[in-house]
C-alpha positions in Angstrom: -0.1 0.1 0.1 1.4 3.5 -0.6 1.9 5.8 2.1 2.9 9.3 2.6 5.3 10.6 5.2 6.5 14.2 6.3 10.2 14.4 6.9 11.5 17.1 8.5 14.7 19.0 7.1 16.9 22.0 7.6 14.6 23.8 4.9 11.2 22.7 6.3 9.3 19.6 6.1 9.4 17.5 2.7 6.7 15.2 1.8 7.7 11.6 0.8 5.4 9.2 -1.1 6.2 5.6 -0.8 5.0 2.9 -3.0 6.3 -0.9 -2.0 6.3 -3.8 -4.3 4.3 -7.0 -3.4 7.5 -8.8 -2.1 11.0 -7.7 -0.5 12.1 -4.9 -2.3 15.5 -5.4 -4.3 16.1 -1.6 -4.2 15.0 1.6 -3.1 14.6 4.3 -5.8 14.1 7.9 -4.5 12.9 10.3 -7.0 12.6 14.2 -7.2 10.5 16.4 -9.3 10.9 19.4 -11.8 11.2 23.0 -10.6 7.9 24.0 -10.8 6.3 20.6 -10.9 5.1 17.8 -8.8 5.9 14.0 -8.1 2.8 13.2 -10.1 4.1 14.3 -13.3 3.4 11.7 -16.1 6.8 10.5 -16.3 7.4 9.9 -12.8 4.1 8.3 -12.3 4.8 5.9 -15.3 8.3 5.2 -13.7 6.8 4.3 -10.4 4.5 1.7 -11.7 6.9 0.1 -13.8 9.7 -0.3 -11.2 7.4 -1.4 -8.5 6.1 -4.2 -10.5 9.9 -5.6 -11.2 10.7 -5.3 -7.3 11.8 -1.8 -6.2 10.5 0.4 -3.5 10.0 4.0 -4.7 9.9 6.9 -2.7 8.8 10.4 -4.7 10.2 13.6 -2.5 8.3 16.7 -2.5 10.7 19.4 -1.9 10.0 21.8 1.1 9.4 24.8 -0.9 6.5 22.8 -3.0 5.0 21.6 0.4 5.0 25.2 1.6 2.9 26.2 -1.5 5.6 28.0 -3.4 6.3 27.4 -7.1 9.7 29.2 -7.3 12.4 26.9 -6.6 14.8 27.3 -3.6 18.4 27.9 -4.6 20.3 24.7 -5.3 22.3 24.4 -2.1 19.0 24.5 -0.3 17.6 21.8 -2.4 20.6 19.7 -2.0 20.2 20.1 1.8 16.8 19.0 1.9 17.3 16.2 -0.3 20.1 14.8 1.9 18.0 15.3 5.0 15.2 13.1 3.5 17.8 10.6 2.1 19.4 10.0 5.5 16.1 9.1 6.9 15.1 6.8 4.2 18.6 5.2 4.4 18.1 4.6 8.1 14.8 2.6 7.5 16.3 -0.2 5.5 19.5 -1.8 4.2 18.6 -2.3 0.2 20.8 -0.5 -2.2 19.7 3.0 -2.9 19.1 4.6 -6.6 18.4 8.3 -6.9 16.9 10.2 -9.7 13.9 12.4 -10.8 13.1 14.8 -13.7 14.7 18.1 -14.7 15.7 20.1 -11.3 15.2 17.0 -9.3 17.5 14.9 -11.8 20.4 17.7 -11.1 19.7 17.4 -7.3 20.2 13.7 -7.6 23.3 13.6 -9.7 25.0 16.6 -7.5 24.3 14.6 -4.3 24.6 11.0 -5.2 28.1 10.1 -3.9 27.4 12.1 -0.6 23.9 9.8 -0.1 25.8 6.7 -1.0 23.5 5.8 -4.0 24.6 3.0 -6.4 23.3 4.6 -9.6 21.4 7.5 -11.0 18.3 7.9 -13.1 17.7 11.2 -14.8 14.8 12.1 -17.0 14.8 15.2 -18.9 18.2 16.3 -17.6 18.3 20.0 -18.4 21.9 20.2 -20.0 21.6 23.9 -20.4 19.0 27.0 -19.9 17.2 27.3 -23.0 19.0 29.2 -25.8 22.0 29.1 -23.6 24.4 26.2 -24.6 27.3 27.9 -23.3 26.1 27.4 -19.7 26.4 23.5 -19.6 25.6 21.3 -16.7 27.2 18.2 -18.2 29.7 18.0 -15.3 26.9 17.3 -12.9 26.5 14.1 -14.5 30.0 13.0 -13.9 29.4 11.2 -10.7 31.3 7.9 -11.4 28.2 6.0 -10.9 26.0 4.2 -13.4 23.8 7.0 -14.8 21.0 6.5 -17.3 19.7 9.7 -19.0 16.6 9.9 -20.9 15.7 13.0 -22.8 13.5 14.1 -25.7 15.3 15.0 -28.9 13.0 18.2 -28.8 14.0 19.4 -25.2 14.9 22.9 -25.5 17.3 22.5 -22.5 19.4 20.3 -24.6 20.4 16.8 -24.7 23.8 15.4 -22.9 26.1 13.0 -24.4 27.0 9.6 -23.3 30.2 9.3 -21.4 32.1 7.2 -18.9 29.2 5.4 -16.9 26.5 7.5 -18.4 24.2 6.4 -20.7 21.9 8.9 -22.7 18.7 7.4 -24.4 17.0 10.1 -26.8 13.4 9.7 -27.2 12.1 10.7 -30.7 9.6 13.5 -31.0 9.6 14.3 -27.2 10.0 17.6 -25.6 11.2 18.5 -21.8 7.9 17.1 -20.2 8.2 13.7 -21.7 4.5 13.3 -21.8 4.4 11.8 -25.4 5.2 8.2 -24.2 5.4 7.8 -20.7 5.1 4.0 -20.4 7.9 3.8 -23.0 10.2 5.9 -21.2 9.5 3.8 -18.0 10.4 0.7 -19.9 14.0 1.9 -21.0 14.6 2.7 -17.3 13.4 -1.0 -16.4 15.4 -2.5 -19.1 18.5 -0.6 -17.9 17.8 -1.7 -14.0 17.5 -5.4 -15.2 20.9 -4.8 -17.0 22.5 -4.0 -13.4 20.7 -6.7 -11.4 18.4 -4.3 -9.5 15.1 -5.9 -10.4 13.6 -9.1 -9.3 14.0 -11.0 -12.8 
């Protein structure tokens, strides 16, 4: 059964929606939302459904600024601080491997903090490589965590598409924009295939 927690952080309470598989989970996947969006974005919900079905527990984290009703995102350092506080609580509850990820801003937070929270890998949906129209302001360095990382972006994303690199696999979805709304189930299936390759699923 899904359930919801409020977890205190130095930046206020964060909300965590947790979904568990039918049997003992192989892995915990923690997902963050986009800057002005929510954990109910179509790609995040499709990903949750697909990975719970193959044995992962999923925790979708709503940052404190969104819990407080604000749409404008907090500064990056505050996002990272709140995220790490939530991850510390979740890690203390179990001993399964941890994967982190999210979409857009949430993917950036997951990448920036992945090694600090002890993650085994990263799932980045719609990673915003640069601000629209500003390719010189690349954020590619945030993907260089040294951990197995999957990036799924649309080829029409105005925030750009990263390139694959050491430990980073980039899959490009034709016709998709930044919201990845065209085929959420197809996007989720790509993630499941990658998880399966790494032995993070039941099958």
